[in-house]
LUMMAR-321505 format. One record per residue: x, z, y of N, C-alpha, C in turn; residue in one letter; residue number from 0. Coordinates in steps of 0.2 Angstrom, whole numbers, plus 5000, padded with zeros to 4 digits. Atoms other than C-alpha are relative to their C-alpha. Layout:
residues N
((X, Z, Y), (X, Z, Y), (X, Z, Y), 'a', NUM)
...
This chain:
residues 280
((5001, 4997, 4993), (4931, 5059, 4981), (4999, 5007, 4999), 'x', 0)
((5001, 4993, 5000), (4932, 5077, 4984), (4994, 5003, 5002), 'x', 1)
((5007, 4998, 4997), (4917, 5088, 4986), (5001, 5002, 5007), 'x', 2)
((4999, 4997, 4994), (4915, 5092, 5004), (4999, 5006, 5002), 'x', 3)
((5000, 4993, 4998), (4912, 5110, 5002), (5007, 5003, 4998), 'x', 4)
((4993, 4998, 5001), (4931, 5111, 4996), (5004, 5001, 5006), 'x', 5)
((4997, 4999, 4994), (4942, 5117, 5009), (5007, 5003, 4999), 'x', 6)
((4993, 4998, 5000), (4961, 5120, 5012), (5002, 5003, 5007), 'x', 7)
((5000, 4997, 4993), (4968, 5130, 5027), (5006, 4995, 5002), 'x', 8)
((4995, 5003, 4996), (4978, 5121, 5040), (5000, 5003, 5007), 'x', 9)
((5000, 4999, 4994), (4984, 5128, 5056), (4994, 5005, 5002), 'x', 10)
((5006, 4994, 5000), (4971, 5143, 5052), (4995, 4998, 5001), 'x', 11)
((5007, 5002, 5000), (4957, 5132, 5052), (4998, 4997, 4993), 'x', 12)
((5004, 5003, 5006), (4946, 5126, 5037), (5000, 4992, 5000), 'x', 13)
((5000, 5008, 5001), (4949, 5108, 5031), (4996, 4998, 4995), 'x', 14)
((5004, 5002, 5005), (4934, 5100, 5023), (5003, 4994, 4997), 'x', 15)
((4997, 5006, 5004), (4943, 5088, 5010), (4995, 4994, 4999), 'x', 16)
((5004, 5007, 5001), (4935, 5070, 5010), (5004, 4996, 4995), 'x', 17)
((4996, 5002, 5005), (4949, 5062, 5000), (5008, 5001, 5000), 'x', 18)
((4994, 4999, 5001), (4967, 5061, 4995), (5004, 4993, 4999), 'x', 19)
((4996, 5006, 5001), (4981, 5048, 4994), (5008, 5002, 4997), 'x', 20)
((4993, 4998, 5002), (4999, 5049, 4986), (5005, 4996, 5005), 'x', 21)
((4995, 5002, 4997), (5014, 5046, 4996), (5007, 5001, 4996), 'x', 22)
((4994, 4999, 5005), (5028, 5042, 4983), (5004, 4994, 5000), 'x', 23)
((4997, 5007, 4999), (5041, 5028, 4981), (4996, 4996, 4995), 'x', 24)
((5004, 5005, 5003), (5030, 5020, 4968), (4992, 4999, 5002), 'x', 25)
((5006, 5001, 4997), (5014, 5022, 4977), (4999, 5004, 5006), 'x', 26)
((5000, 4997, 4994), (5011, 5024, 4994), (4995, 4996, 5005), 'x', 27)
((5005, 5005, 4996), (4998, 5018, 5009), (5004, 4995, 5003), 'x', 28)
((4995, 5006, 4997), (5006, 5001, 5013), (4997, 4998, 5006), 'x', 29)
((5000, 5001, 4993), (4998, 5002, 5030), (5005, 5003, 5004), 'x', 30)
((4994, 4996, 4997), (5013, 5014, 5034), (5006, 4997, 5001), 'x', 31)
((4994, 5005, 5001), (5026, 5001, 5029), (5001, 4996, 4995), 'x', 32)
((4999, 5004, 5006), (5034, 4989, 5018), (5005, 5004, 4995), 'x', 33)
((4998, 4995, 5006), (5043, 5003, 5008), (5000, 5007, 5002), 'x', 34)
((5002, 4993, 5000), (5043, 5021, 5005), (5003, 5004, 5006), 'x', 35)
((4996, 4996, 4994), (5057, 5027, 5018), (4996, 4999, 5007), 'x', 36)
((5003, 5002, 4995), (5048, 5017, 5031), (4992, 5003, 5001), 'x', 37)
((5007, 4997, 5000), (5030, 5024, 5026), (5001, 5008, 5003), 'x', 38)
((4998, 4993, 4999), (5038, 5042, 5027), (5002, 5001, 5008), 'x', 39)
((4998, 4999, 4992), (5046, 5038, 5045), (4993, 5000, 5004), 'x', 40)
((5006, 5000, 4996), (5029, 5034, 5051), (4997, 5005, 5001), 'x', 41)
((5003, 4994, 4999), (5023, 5050, 5048), (5005, 5006, 5001), 'x', 42)
((4995, 4995, 4998), (5039, 5059, 5053), (5002, 5004, 4994), 'x', 43)
((4998, 4996, 5006), (5043, 5064, 5036), (5006, 4998, 4997), 'x', 44)
((4994, 5002, 5003), (5059, 5065, 5026), (4999, 4996, 4994), 'x', 45)
((5001, 5003, 5006), (5059, 5053, 5011), (5003, 5003, 4993), 'x', 46)
((4998, 4997, 5006), (5060, 5065, 4998), (4998, 4997, 4993), 'x', 47)
((5001, 5003, 5006), (5061, 5059, 4980), (4994, 5000, 4996), 'x', 48)
((5006, 4998, 5003), (5047, 5068, 4974), (4994, 4998, 5004), 'x', 49)
((5006, 5002, 4996), (5036, 5062, 4987), (4995, 5005, 5002), 'x', 50)
((5004, 4996, 4997), (5021, 5070, 4995), (4992, 4998, 4998), 'x', 51)
((5008, 5002, 5001), (5001, 5071, 4994), (4997, 5001, 5006), 'x', 52)
((5003, 4999, 4993), (4991, 5067, 5009), (4992, 5002, 4999), 'x', 53)
((5006, 4998, 5001), (4975, 5076, 5010), (4996, 4999, 5007), 'x', 54)
((5003, 5001, 4994), (4963, 5069, 5022), (4992, 5004, 5001), 'x', 55)
((5007, 4996, 5000), (4947, 5080, 5029), (4999, 5001, 5008), 'x', 56)
((5002, 4998, 4993), (4940, 5087, 5044), (5000, 5007, 5001), 'x', 57)
((4998, 4993, 4999), (4942, 5104, 5052), (4992, 5003, 5002), 'x', 58)
((5006, 4998, 4997), (4927, 5115, 5058), (4996, 4997, 5005), 'x', 59)
((5003, 5004, 4994), (4924, 5105, 5073), (4999, 4993, 4999), 'x', 60)
((5001, 5008, 5002), (4924, 5088, 5065), (5005, 4997, 5001), 'x', 61)
((4995, 5005, 4998), (4941, 5083, 5070), (5003, 4997, 4993), 'x', 62)
((4998, 5003, 5006), (4950, 5072, 5058), (5008, 5003, 5000), 'x', 63)
((4993, 4997, 5001), (4967, 5080, 5050), (5003, 4997, 4994), 'x', 64)
((4997, 5001, 5005), (4979, 5073, 5039), (5006, 5006, 4997), 'x', 65)
((4995, 4994, 5002), (4988, 5087, 5028), (5003, 4998, 4995), 'x', 66)
((4996, 5002, 5004), (5003, 5084, 5020), (5003, 5005, 4996), 'x', 67)
((4998, 4995, 5004), (5008, 5094, 5005), (5006, 4997, 4994), 'x', 68)
((4994, 5003, 5004), (5023, 5093, 4993), (4998, 5002, 4992), 'x', 69)
((5002, 4999, 5007), (5013, 5098, 4977), (4996, 4993, 4997), 'x', 70)
((5001, 5008, 5001), (5012, 5079, 4972), (4995, 5001, 4992), 'x', 71)
((5003, 5001, 5006), (5006, 5083, 4954), (4992, 5003, 5002), 'x', 72)
((5007, 4998, 4999), (4989, 5093, 4961), (4997, 4994, 5002), 'x', 73)
((5002, 5004, 4997), (4985, 5079, 4972), (4999, 4993, 4995), 'x', 74)
((5000, 5006, 5005), (4988, 5065, 4958), (4995, 5002, 4995), 'x', 75)
((5005, 4998, 5005), (4976, 5075, 4946), (4994, 5000, 5003), 'x', 76)
((5006, 5000, 4997), (4963, 5077, 4958), (4998, 4993, 5002), 'x', 77)
((5002, 5006, 5001), (4963, 5058, 4961), (4999, 4998, 4996), 'x', 78)
((5001, 5004, 5007), (4963, 5053, 4944), (4994, 5003, 4997), 'x', 79)
((5008, 4997, 5002), (4948, 5065, 4942), (4995, 4997, 5003), 'x', 80)
((5005, 5004, 4997), (4939, 5056, 4955), (4999, 4994, 4998), 'x', 81)
((5000, 5007, 5003), (4943, 5039, 4949), (4996, 5001, 4994), 'x', 82)
((5004, 5000, 5006), (4934, 5045, 4933), (4993, 5003, 5002), 'x', 83)
((5006, 4999, 4999), (4920, 5051, 4942), (4998, 5007, 4999), 'x', 84)
((5001, 4993, 5001), (4923, 5070, 4939), (5002, 5004, 5007), 'x', 85)
((4998, 4995, 4993), (4923, 5084, 4952), (5006, 5004, 4999), 'x', 86)
((4994, 4996, 4999), (4939, 5092, 4957), (5001, 5004, 5006), 'x', 87)
((5001, 4996, 4995), (4941, 5106, 4968), (5008, 4999, 5003), 'x', 88)
((4993, 5002, 4997), (4957, 5100, 4978), (5001, 5006, 5006), 'x', 89)
((4999, 4995, 4995), (4963, 5116, 4987), (5008, 5002, 4999), 'x', 90)
((4994, 4998, 5000), (4982, 5116, 4989), (5001, 5006, 5003), 'x', 91)
((4998, 4993, 4998), (4991, 5132, 4992), (5003, 4999, 5006), 'x', 92)
((4996, 5001, 4993), (4997, 5135, 5010), (5006, 5000, 5001), 'x', 93)
((4994, 5001, 5000), (5013, 5136, 5004), (5003, 4994, 5000), 'x', 94)
((4998, 5005, 5002), (5014, 5119, 4999), (4998, 4994, 5005), 'x', 95)
((5002, 5003, 4994), (5008, 5113, 5017), (5006, 4997, 5003), 'x', 96)
((4994, 5002, 4996), (5022, 5102, 5025), (4999, 5000, 5007), 'x', 97)
((5002, 5002, 4993), (5013, 5096, 5040), (4993, 4999, 5000), 'x', 98)
((5009, 5000, 4998), (4995, 5095, 5048), (5001, 4994, 5006), 'x', 99)
((5000, 5005, 4995), (4994, 5078, 5057), (4993, 4998, 5002), 'x', 100)
((5007, 5003, 4997), (4980, 5073, 5069), (4999, 4993, 4998), 'x', 101)
((5003, 5007, 5002), (4969, 5059, 5063), (5001, 4997, 4993), 'x', 102)
((5000, 5003, 5007), (4968, 5048, 5048), (5004, 4993, 5000), 'x', 103)
((4997, 5006, 5000), (4980, 5034, 5044), (4996, 4994, 4996), 'x', 104)
((5004, 5004, 5003), (4967, 5026, 5033), (4993, 5001, 5002), 'x', 105)
((5008, 4999, 4998), (4948, 5023, 5035), (4996, 5003, 4995), 'x', 106)
((5004, 4995, 5004), (4937, 5035, 5028), (4992, 4999, 5001), 'x', 107)
((5008, 5003, 4998), (4918, 5029, 5025), (4996, 5006, 5000), 'x', 108)
((5004, 4995, 5000), (4912, 5047, 5023), (5001, 5006, 5005), 'x', 109)
((4999, 4995, 4996), (4910, 5063, 5033), (4999, 5007, 4997), 'x', 110)
((5003, 4993, 5003), (4909, 5082, 5030), (4993, 5001, 5002), 'x', 111)
((5007, 4997, 4997), (4891, 5089, 5031), (5000, 5006, 5004), 'x', 112)
((5000, 4993, 4996), (4887, 5102, 5043), (5005, 5001, 5006), 'x', 113)
((4994, 5001, 4996), (4901, 5097, 5055), (4998, 4995, 5006), 'x', 114)
((5001, 5006, 4994), (4902, 5086, 5072), (5003, 4994, 4996), 'x', 115)
((4998, 5006, 5003), (4905, 5067, 5067), (5008, 5001, 5001), 'x', 116)
((4993, 5001, 4998), (4923, 5062, 5065), (5003, 4999, 5006), 'x', 117)
((4997, 5002, 4994), (4934, 5062, 5080), (5007, 5003, 5000), 'x', 118)
((4993, 4998, 4999), (4952, 5064, 5085), (5000, 5008, 5004), 'x', 119)
((5000, 4994, 4998), (4957, 5082, 5088), (5002, 5000, 5008), 'x', 120)
((4998, 5000, 4994), (4959, 5087, 5106), (5007, 5004, 5001), 'x', 121)
((4993, 4998, 5000), (4978, 5089, 5111), (5000, 5008, 5003), 'x', 122)
((5000, 4994, 4997), (4982, 5107, 5116), (5003, 5000, 5006), 'x', 123)
((4997, 5001, 4994), (4985, 5110, 5134), (5008, 5002, 5001), 'x', 124)
((4993, 4999, 5000), (5003, 5107, 5139), (5005, 4999, 4995), 'x', 125)
((4997, 5002, 5006), (5007, 5102, 5122), (5003, 4993, 5000), 'x', 126)
((4997, 5007, 5001), (5018, 5087, 5117), (4997, 4996, 4993), 'x', 127)
((5002, 5001, 5006), (5007, 5083, 5102), (5001, 4992, 4999), 'x', 128)
((5001, 5008, 5001), (5009, 5066, 5093), (4994, 4997, 5001), 'x', 129)
((5005, 5003, 4999), (4997, 5053, 5095), (4997, 5000, 4993), 'x', 130)
((5004, 5000, 5005), (4983, 5054, 5083), (5000, 4993, 4995), 'x', 131)
((5000, 5006, 5004), (4984, 5043, 5067), (4993, 4996, 5000), 'x', 132)
((5006, 5005, 5001), (4972, 5028, 5065), (5001, 4994, 4995), 'x', 133)
((4998, 5005, 5004), (4970, 5015, 5053), (4999, 4993, 5005), 'x', 134)
((4999, 5006, 4997), (4974, 4997, 5058), (4993, 4996, 5002), 'x', 135)
((5006, 5004, 4996), (4961, 4986, 5068), (4999, 4995, 4994), 'x', 136)
((5002, 5006, 5006), (4952, 4974, 5056), (4999, 4994, 5003), 'x', 137)
((5001, 5007, 4997), (4949, 4960, 5069), (5007, 4997, 5003), 'x', 138)
((4994, 5003, 4999), (4968, 4957, 5071), (5004, 5000, 4994), 'x', 139)
((4996, 5002, 5007), (4982, 4951, 5059), (5008, 5002, 5003), 'x', 140)
((4993, 4998, 5000), (4999, 4959, 5058), (5003, 5002, 4994), 'x', 141)
((4997, 4998, 5005), (5010, 4968, 5046), (4995, 5004, 4996), 'x', 142)
((5004, 4995, 5004), (4998, 4982, 5041), (4994, 4996, 4997), 'x', 143)
((5006, 5003, 5003), (4983, 4970, 5038), (5004, 4996, 4995), 'x', 144)
((4997, 5005, 5004), (4995, 4958, 5030), (5001, 5004, 4993), 'x', 145)
((5000, 4995, 5004), (4999, 4973, 5018), (4993, 5002, 4996), 'x', 146)
((5007, 4999, 5003), (4981, 4978, 5015), (4997, 4994, 4997), 'x', 147)
((5002, 5005, 5003), (4977, 4961, 5011), (5004, 4999, 4993), 'x', 148)
((4997, 5000, 5006), (4990, 4961, 4997), (4998, 5006, 4995), 'x', 149)
((5002, 4993, 5004), (4983, 4979, 4991), (4994, 4997, 4997), 'x', 150)
((5006, 5003, 5002), (4966, 4969, 4989), (5000, 4996, 4994), 'x', 151)
((4999, 5005, 5006), (4973, 4956, 4979), (5003, 5003, 4993), 'x', 152)
((4997, 4995, 5007), (4982, 4968, 4967), (4994, 5003, 4997), 'x', 153)
((5006, 4995, 5002), (4966, 4978, 4965), (4995, 4995, 4997), 'x', 154)
((5005, 5004, 5002), (4955, 4962, 4963), (5004, 4994, 4997), 'x', 155)
((4996, 5006, 5002), (4967, 4950, 4953), (4996, 4996, 4997), 'x', 156)
((5004, 5004, 5005), (4955, 4943, 4941), (4995, 4996, 5004), 'x', 157)
((5003, 5005, 4995), (4943, 4938, 4956), (5003, 4995, 5003), 'x', 158)
((4996, 5005, 4996), (4957, 4930, 4966), (5002, 4995, 4994), 'x', 159)
((4998, 5005, 5005), (4963, 4922, 4950), (4996, 4994, 4999), 'x', 160)
((5006, 5005, 5002), (4947, 4913, 4946), (4999, 4994, 5005), 'x', 161)
((5000, 5005, 4994), (4948, 4904, 4963), (5006, 4995, 5000), 'x', 162)
((4994, 5004, 4999), (4965, 4896, 4958), (4998, 4996, 4994), 'x', 163)
((5000, 5005, 5007), (4964, 4880, 4946), (5008, 4998, 5000), 'x', 164)
((4994, 5002, 5001), (4980, 4877, 4939), (5002, 4994, 5001), 'x', 165)
((4998, 5007, 4997), (4979, 4859, 4941), (5002, 4998, 5008), 'x', 166)
((4999, 5001, 4994), (4979, 4861, 4959), (5008, 5001, 5003), 'x', 167)
((4993, 4998, 4999), (4997, 4865, 4958), (5005, 4994, 4999), 'x', 168)
((4996, 5005, 5002), (5010, 4852, 4960), (5008, 5002, 5002), 'x', 169)
((4992, 4999, 4998), (5030, 4853, 4960), (5002, 4996, 5006), 'x', 170)
((4997, 5002, 4994), (5037, 4851, 4976), (5007, 4998, 5000), 'x', 171)
((4994, 5003, 5001), (5052, 4839, 4977), (5005, 5005, 5003), 'x', 172)
((4995, 4998, 4997), (5060, 4849, 4990), (5003, 5006, 4998), 'x', 173)
((4997, 4994, 5002), (5073, 4863, 4987), (4997, 5005, 5003), 'x', 174)
((5001, 4993, 4997), (5069, 4881, 4989), (5007, 5002, 5004), 'x', 175)
((4993, 4998, 4996), (5081, 4891, 5000), (5006, 5001, 4997), 'x', 176)
((4995, 5000, 5005), (5092, 4894, 4986), (5002, 4994, 4996), 'x', 177)
((4999, 5005, 5004), (5092, 4877, 4980), (4996, 4998, 4994), 'x', 178)
((5004, 5000, 5007), (5079, 4879, 4966), (4993, 4997, 5002), 'x', 179)
((5007, 5002, 4997), (5060, 4871, 4967), (4996, 5004, 4997), 'x', 180)
((5005, 4996, 5002), (5045, 4880, 4965), (4993, 4995, 5001), 'x', 181)
((5007, 5004, 5001), (5026, 4874, 4962), (4997, 5004, 5006), 'x', 182)
((5005, 4998, 4994), (5014, 4875, 4977), (4994, 4995, 5000), 'x', 183)
((5006, 5004, 5000), (4998, 4869, 4980), (5000, 4993, 5002), 'x', 184)
((4999, 5005, 4998), (4997, 4851, 4982), (4999, 4997, 5007), 'x', 185)
((5003, 5002, 4993), (4988, 4850, 4998), (5004, 5006, 5005), 'x', 186)
((4997, 4995, 4997), (5000, 4864, 5005), (5003, 4997, 5007), 'x', 187)
((4997, 5003, 4994), (5005, 4861, 5024), (5007, 5002, 5000), 'x', 188)
((4993, 4999, 5001), (5024, 4861, 5026), (5002, 5008, 5003), 'x', 189)
((4998, 4992, 4997), (5024, 4877, 5038), (4999, 5006, 4995), 'x', 190)
((5002, 4994, 5005), (5016, 4889, 5025), (5004, 4998, 4994), 'x', 191)
((4996, 5001, 5004), (5027, 4880, 5012), (5007, 5002, 5002), 'x', 192)
((4994, 4998, 4997), (5042, 4884, 5022), (5000, 5007, 4999), 'x', 193)
((5001, 4992, 5001), (5036, 4902, 5022), (5002, 5002, 4994), 'x', 194)
((4999, 4998, 5007), (5034, 4903, 5004), (5008, 5000, 4997), 'x', 195)
((4993, 5000, 5003), (5051, 4897, 5000), (5005, 5005, 5003), 'x', 196)
((4997, 4995, 4998), (5058, 4909, 5012), (4999, 5007, 4996), 'x', 197)
((5001, 4993, 5003), (5049, 4924, 5003), (5003, 4999, 4994), 'x', 198)
((4997, 5001, 5008), (5055, 4917, 4985), (5008, 5002, 5001), 'x', 199)
((4993, 4999, 5000), (5073, 4917, 4992), (5002, 5007, 5002), 'x', 200)
((4999, 4993, 4998), (5072, 4935, 5000), (4999, 5004, 4994), 'x', 201)
((5001, 4997, 5007), (5064, 4941, 4984), (5005, 5000, 4994), 'x', 202)
((4995, 5001, 5005), (5078, 4934, 4973), (5006, 5004, 5003), 'x', 203)
((4995, 4997, 4998), (5090, 4942, 4985), (5000, 5007, 4998), 'x', 204)
((5001, 4994, 5002), (5082, 4958, 4981), (5004, 5002, 4993), 'x', 205)
((4997, 4999, 5008), (5088, 4956, 4962), (5008, 5001, 5001), 'x', 206)
((4993, 4999, 5000), (5106, 4956, 4968), (5003, 5005, 5006), 'x', 207)
((4998, 4994, 4995), (5106, 4968, 4982), (4992, 5005, 5002), 'x', 208)
((5007, 4996, 5002), (5092, 4982, 4978), (4999, 5001, 5008), 'x', 209)
((5004, 4998, 4995), (5080, 4984, 4993), (4999, 5007, 5002), 'x', 210)
((5001, 4992, 4999), (5075, 5001, 5002), (4993, 5001, 4993), 'x', 211)
((5004, 4998, 5004), (5065, 5011, 4989), (4993, 4999, 5001), 'x', 212)
((5006, 5001, 4999), (5049, 5005, 4986), (4997, 4993, 5003), 'x', 213)
((5002, 5008, 4998), (5050, 4987, 4992), (4997, 4997, 4995), 'x', 214)
((5003, 5003, 5006), (5047, 4982, 4974), (4997, 5005, 4995), 'x', 215)
((5002, 4995, 5004), (5035, 4991, 4964), (4996, 4997, 4994), 'x', 216)
((5003, 5002, 5006), (5027, 4989, 4946), (4995, 5004, 4998), 'x', 217)
((5005, 4995, 5003), (5011, 4995, 4939), (4997, 4996, 4995), 'x', 218)
((5003, 5003, 5006), (5000, 4992, 4924), (4997, 4995, 5001), 'x', 219)
((5004, 5006, 4999), (4991, 4976, 4921), (4997, 5000, 4992), 'x', 220)
((5002, 5000, 5007), (4981, 4971, 4905), (5006, 4998, 4996), 'x', 221)
((4995, 5003, 5005), (4990, 4966, 4889), (5006, 5004, 5001), 'x', 222)
((4992, 4998, 4998), (5009, 4967, 4891), (5003, 4998, 5006), 'x', 223)
((4997, 5002, 4994), (5009, 4961, 4908), (5001, 5006, 5005), 'x', 224)
((4999, 4995, 4995), (5014, 4970, 4924), (4998, 4997, 5007), 'x', 225)
((5000, 5002, 4993), (5008, 4969, 4942), (5005, 5002, 5004), 'x', 226)
((4995, 4998, 4997), (5021, 4967, 4953), (4998, 4999, 5008), 'x', 227)
((5002, 5000, 4992), (5021, 4970, 4973), (5007, 5001, 5003), 'x', 228)
((4993, 5001, 4997), (5036, 4965, 4983), (4997, 4999, 5008), 'x', 229)
((5001, 5001, 4994), (5036, 4966, 5002), (5007, 5000, 5005), 'x', 230)
((4994, 5000, 4996), (5048, 4962, 5016), (4999, 4997, 5006), 'x', 231)
((5002, 5001, 4993), (5049, 4957, 5034), (4996, 4994, 5001), 'x', 232)
((5004, 5005, 4999), (5035, 4948, 5038), (4996, 4997, 4993), 'x', 233)
((5004, 5002, 5007), (5028, 4945, 5019), (4999, 5005, 4995), 'x', 234)
((5002, 4996, 5007), (5020, 4952, 5004), (4998, 4996, 4995), 'x', 235)
((5000, 5003, 5006), (5020, 4946, 4987), (4996, 5004, 4994), 'x', 236)
((5006, 4997, 5005), (5007, 4950, 4973), (5001, 4995, 4994), 'x', 237)
((5000, 5004, 5007), (5010, 4944, 4954), (4999, 5003, 4995), 'x', 238)
((5000, 4998, 5007), (5008, 4946, 4937), (5005, 4997, 4997), 'x', 239)
((4993, 5003, 5003), (5023, 4945, 4926), (4998, 4994, 4996), 'x', 240)
((5002, 5005, 5004), (5013, 4933, 4915), (4996, 4994, 5003), 'x', 241)
((5004, 5004, 4996), (5005, 4923, 4928), (5003, 4997, 5006), 'x', 242)
((4997, 5002, 4995), (5007, 4916, 4945), (5001, 5006, 5005), 'x', 243)
((4999, 4996, 4995), (5010, 4924, 4962), (4995, 4997, 5007), 'x', 244)
((5003, 5001, 4994), (5001, 4926, 4979), (5004, 5002, 5006), 'x', 245)
((4996, 4999, 4994), (5010, 4926, 4996), (4996, 5001, 5006), 'x', 246)
((5004, 5001, 4993), (5004, 4932, 5013), (5006, 5002, 5003), 'x', 247)
((4996, 5000, 4995), (5013, 4930, 5028), (4997, 5003, 5007), 'x', 248)
((5002, 4997, 4992), (5013, 4938, 5046), (4999, 4993, 5003), 'x', 249)
((4999, 5006, 4997), (5015, 4920, 5053), (4993, 4996, 4998), 'x', 250)
((5007, 5004, 5003), (4998, 4914, 5043), (4995, 5004, 4999), 'x', 251)
((5006, 4994, 4999), (4984, 4926, 5048), (4995, 4997, 4995), 'x', 252)
((5005, 5001, 5004), (4972, 4928, 5035), (5001, 4996, 4993), 'x', 253)
((4999, 5005, 5004), (4979, 4915, 5023), (5004, 5004, 4993), 'x', 254)
((4997, 4998, 5007), (4983, 4918, 5004), (5003, 4994, 4997), 'x', 255)
((4996, 5006, 5003), (4996, 4906, 4997), (5001, 5001, 4993), 'x', 256)
((4997, 4999, 5007), (4997, 4904, 4978), (5005, 4996, 4999), 'x', 257)
((4993, 5002, 5002), (5013, 4901, 4970), (4999, 4999, 4993), 'x', 258)
((5000, 5001, 5007), (5013, 4892, 4952), (5006, 5003, 4996), 'x', 259)
((4995, 4998, 5005), (5023, 4897, 4937), (5006, 4996, 5001), 'x', 260)
((4994, 5004, 4998), (5035, 4883, 4939), (5006, 5002, 4995), 'x', 261)
((4994, 4998, 5004), (5052, 4884, 4931), (5004, 5006, 5001), 'x', 262)
((4996, 4994, 4999), (5059, 4898, 4940), (4997, 5006, 5002), 'x', 263)
((5003, 4993, 4998), (5045, 4910, 4945), (5000, 5005, 4994), 'x', 264)
((5000, 4994, 5005), (5044, 4919, 4927), (5006, 5003, 5000), 'x', 265)
((4993, 4996, 4999), (5063, 4923, 4928), (5001, 5005, 5005), 'x', 266)
((5000, 4996, 4993), (5061, 4929, 4946), (4996, 5006, 4998), 'x', 267)
((5005, 4994, 5001), (5045, 4941, 4941), (5004, 5004, 4996), 'x', 268)
((4997, 4995, 5005), (5055, 4947, 4926), (5006, 5004, 5003), 'x', 269)
((4994, 4997, 4997), (5070, 4951, 4936), (4998, 5006, 5005), 'x', 270)
((5003, 4996, 4997), (5059, 4959, 4949), (4998, 5006, 4997), 'x', 271)
((5002, 4995, 5002), (5051, 4970, 4938), (5005, 5005, 4997), 'x', 272)
((4994, 4995, 5003), (5068, 4977, 4930), (5002, 5004, 5006), 'x', 273)
((4997, 4996, 4995), (5072, 4983, 4948), (4995, 5004, 5004), 'x', 274)
((5006, 4997, 4997), (5054, 4989, 4952), (4999, 5007, 4999), 'x', 275)
((5001, 4992, 5001), (5050, 5007, 4955), (4993, 5001, 4997), 'x', 276)
((5006, 5000, 5004), (5036, 5012, 4942), (4998, 5007, 5001), 'x', 277)
((5003, 4993, 5000), (5024, 5027, 4943), (5003, 5004, 4994), 'x', 278)
((4998, 4993, 5006), (5029, 5043, 4933), (4995, 4999, 4994), 'x', 279)
């Protein structure tokens, strides 16, 4: 977390930095989209290969702003420092500022001291300013909430994995969409089971026809394993290459559907890892 006395210039006003996130092909706020181009489009940004840094803060009047900068390395160093509990003065050069967008796309639990409470900036009279960015509602279920749920599973894999007993899996006799069978919970209802088959079939299709950049991402895990994240229309998948997978569906609000290793999943995860985008 940035020190709240740090500030960068944005539209001639000081911005008191609260936090920052990366917007790159390998790591982007999933609330914005299923892939990197979609996430960029949500902010009216071109999907540059190098990506961007998003600096979230408040101006002197307390208004929320998201400042987009093209100095990705600076933002990455700041995030890494904060994650280690170290102070870091995130002060991007004005020349690196690409855009200053009203609002925050993510929930921020802190506020800058000495300024009014966080609020959306007032639009300039006669202007056609874009609507302020806002985090998704927590009491509804949709694509953004589904992707946030998958984010949480990836971050807390061990906690989610301990809730699953491998003995709960039973091989389902019905063929998956491409003619193979996968393991699913023995008590799984037909509707979510059908959804899981669809997800696995669409994920397999990514291997033959690469999806938009960032639809499949690979990050570090313990040992020699990788954590895989794949998204598609109406679904998210989180897996470890040496273990099981979890599926979330738009049509199954709040449900987390485990998929056992079975005979097919290991090869699928290995193939997805080969095409996945990885952090630099």
